[in-house]
C-alpha positions in Angstrom: -0.1 -0.4 0.1 1.4 3.5 -0.8 1.8 6.3 1.9 -0.9 8.2 0.5 -3.4 5.2 0.2 -2.9 5.2 3.5 -3.8 8.8 4.8 -7.6 8.0 2.6 -10.2 7.9 5.4 -13.1 5.3 4.7 -15.2 6.0 1.7 -12.4 8.5 0.7 -11.5 8.3 -2.8 -8.6 10.2 -4.9 -9.7 12.2 -8.0 -7.2 13.9 -8.8 -3.4 14.4 -8.1 -0.2 16.3 -9.5 3.4 17.2 -9.0 5.4 20.0 -9.2 7.0 21.1 -12.8 10.6 19.8 -13.7 11.3 23.5 -13.8 11.8 23.3 -10.1 15.1 21.3 -10.9 16.5 24.5 -12.8 15.3 26.6 -9.5 16.6 23.8 -7.1 19.9 23.5 -9.4 21.0 27.3 -8.8 23.4 26.5 -6.0 24.9 23.4 -7.7 25.4 25.3 -11.0 27.1 27.9 -8.5 29.5 25.0 -6.9 30.8 23.8 -10.0 31.8 27.3 -11.4 33.6 27.9 -8.4 35.2 24.8 -8.5 36.2 25.1 -12.4 37.5 28.5 -11.7 39.7 27.0 -8.6 41.4 24.7 -11.0 42.1 27.4 -13.3 43.6 29.3 -10.5 45.8 26.7 -9.1 48.0 26.6 -12.2 49.9 29.6 -11.0 50.6 28.5 -7.2 52.9 26.6 -5.4 52.0 22.8 -5.4 50.7 23.4 -1.4 48.5 25.6 -2.5 47.7 23.7 -5.5 46.9 20.8 -3.1 44.5 22.5 -1.3 42.8 24.1 -4.0 42.1 20.5 -5.6 40.5 19.6 -2.3 38.7 22.4 -2.3 37.5 22.2 -5.8 36.4 18.5 -4.9 34.4 19.1 -1.9 32.3 22.0 -3.9 31.7 19.4 -6.7 31.0 16.6 -4.3 28.2 18.9 -2.1 26.8 20.5 -5.4 25.8 17.1 -6.8 24.9 15.8 -3.7 22.5 19.3 -3.0 21.3 17.9 -6.7 20.5 14.5 -5.8 18.2 15.9 -2.6 16.4 18.2 -4.6 15.5 15.4 -7.1 14.6 13.2 -3.7 12.5 16.0 -2.6 10.3 16.3 -6.3 9.8 13.0 -5.9 8.5 12.9 -2.7 5.9 15.8 -3.1 2.7 15.6 -4.4 -0.3 17.3 -4.1 -3.8 15.4 -3.6 -7.6 15.8 -4.3 -9.5 13.8 -2.6 -13.8 14.1 -2.5 -13.1 15.3 0.7 -10.2 17.4 1.1 -7.0 18.3 -0.5 -3.6 17.0 0.4 0.1 18.2 0.3 2.3 15.3 1.2 6.3 16.2 1.3 9.6 15.0 2.8 12.1 12.1 1.9 13.1 11.1 5.5 10.6 12.8 7.6 7.0 12.9 6.1 4.9 16.4 6.3 0.7 15.9 5.2 -0.4 19.2 5.4 -4.7 19.0 4.3 -7.7 21.6 4.0 -11.4 19.7 4.6 -13.4 21.0 0.9 -15.5 22.4 3.3 -13.2 24.9 4.6 -12.1 26.4 1.3 -13.4 29.9 0.3 -11.0 30.4 -3.0 -8.2 29.4 -5.3 -5.8 32.3 -6.7 -3.9 31.1 -9.6 -0.8 33.1 -10.3 1.1 31.6 -14.1 4.1 34.2 -15.3 4.8 34.2 -19.2 7.1 31.1 -18.8 4.4 29.0 -16.6 1.7 29.6 -19.4 4.3 28.7 -22.1 5.6 25.2 -20.3 2.1 24.7 -18.2 3.2 25.5 -14.5 2.0 28.2 -12.1 1.4 28.9 -8.7 -2.1 27.8 -6.8 -3.0 29.2 -3.1 -5.8 28.3 -1.8 -7.9 30.0 0.9 -9.0 28.7 3.6 -11.5 29.5 6.8 -8.9 27.5 9.4 -5.8 29.7 10.1 -3.6 26.4 9.9 -4.0 24.4 6.4 -2.4 24.6 2.7 -1.7 28.2 1.4 0.4 27.4 -1.7 1.0 25.3 -4.5 4.2 26.6 -5.8 5.1 25.2 -9.7 2.2 22.9 -9.9 1.8 21.0 -13.3 -1.7 21.9 -14.7 -2.6 24.8 -12.0 -6.2 25.2 -14.0 -6.7 21.6 -14.2 -6.2 21.0 -10.7 -8.5 24.3 -9.6 -11.4 23.0 -11.6 -10.9 19.8 -10.2 -11.1 21.1 -6.6 -13.7 23.6 -7.0 -15.8 20.9 -9.0 -15.0 18.5 -6.2 -16.2 21.4 -3.2 -19.4 21.8 -5.1 -20.2 18.4 -5.1 -19.3 17.6 -1.5 -21.6 20.6 -0.7 -24.5 19.3 -2.5 -23.9 15.9 -0.9 -24.4 17.9 2.8 -27.2 20.7 1.7 -29.7 18.1 3.4 -31.6 15.0 4.8 -31.8 11.8 2.4 -32.4 10.2 -1.0 -35.8 8.8 -1.0 -36.5 4.9 -2.3 -32.8 3.9 -1.2 -32.8 0.2 -1.5 -32.8 -1.7 2.2 -30.1 -1.6 4.1 -27.8 -4.8 5.8 -28.8 -4.3 9.3 -26.2 -6.8 10.6 -23.2 -3.7 9.4 -22.1 -2.2 12.4 -22.0 1.4 11.8 -18.6 3.4 13.7 -18.8 7.0 14.8 -16.0 9.5 13.5 -14.9 9.0 17.4 -14.6 4.9 16.7 -17.5 4.6 18.8 -19.5 1.5 17.6 -23.2 2.2 17.3 -26.2 -0.1 17.1 -27.3 -1.6 13.9 -29.2 -0.1 11.3 -32.9 -1.9 11.2 -35.5 -1.5 8.6 -37.6 0.5 10.6 -34.8 3.3 11.6 -33.6 3.5 8.1 -37.5 4.2 6.7 -37.7 6.8 9.7 -34.6 8.4 8.6 -35.3 9.3 4.8 -37.9 11.4 3.4 -41.1 10.5 2.2 -40.7 8.6 -1.3 -42.5 10.4 -4.2 -44.4 8.7 -7.0 -41.9 7.0 -9.6 -41.0 9.2 -12.6 -41.9 12.3 -10.7 -40.2 15.3 -11.5 -37.7 16.4 -8.1 -36.8 19.8 -7.2 -33.6 21.1 -6.5 -33.9 21.1 -3.1 -35.3 17.9 -2.8 -32.5 16.2 -5.1 -29.5 18.0 -2.6 -31.3 16.8 0.4 -31.7 13.3 -0.7 -28.1 13.3 -2.4 -26.8 14.2 1.0 -28.4 11.1 3.0 -27.4 9.3 -0.1 -23.7 10.1 0.9 -23.7 10.1 4.4 -25.4 6.4 4.4 -22.4 5.5 1.7 -19.6 6.9 4.4 -20.8 4.8 7.0 -20.7 2.0 4.9 -24.4 0.9 4.9 -24.3 1.1 1.4 -21.7 0.3 -1.4 -20.4 2.9 -3.9 -21.8 1.2 -6.8 -25.0 1.6 -5.0 -24.8 5.4 -4.3 -23.5 6.0 -7.7 -26.4 4.1 -9.5 -28.9 6.1 -6.6 -27.2 9.3 -7.6 -27.7 9.4 -11.5 -31.3 7.7 -10.8 -31.6 11.0 -8.8 -30.3 13.5 -11.4 -31.9 12.3 -14.3 -35.6 13.3 -12.7 -34.4 17.1 -12.2 
């Protein structure tokens, strides 16, 4: 199981994922290029010096070259281990080579996103995406993100879908639930199994088959359906089938 897969909660699924653009190597390699240039200059200067000083400059040039290459390798490893993930519930930033750091923001707390692209970013397909949230802590800036416009669009679509699913109570005409399936709360406390009577009481009255639904009815029933799916009462396939049927009756 990958590191990202271990971060996902029950019912959470990845909808979009991106990495930084390879241009990050150009910026990250600036110190490596500088170290190599200085090493070459030292090797040129040593020809006019006496033997002891030539040895010193050889060691200095070797140290600069090895240090520059090691720094470039570290930049590559950081690039390979940094990723931006969008799920149906939150946005996640994963970084770190040896020590991992995971920062996330819930979709419901995202207020807006600011996209900044330079002329080179527009040409080569990268940009900075700043995520504005309602909380003090959380994701703030995705630097040199590949396809930032696509990521922003996917994030706003996921936020809209998430808010629509949470807009109200449940879906009329949902299939019978498995009464033997225990449901766990967010705190990890196991609740009593659902029965047909408790499920029927939780769902709104079912309109006649084929009768159009209002937008408010759609949002209420979708929210309840999503809640039942997240609690394990219905499968993802059942959720998608009922969702498609519900939207077709708008």
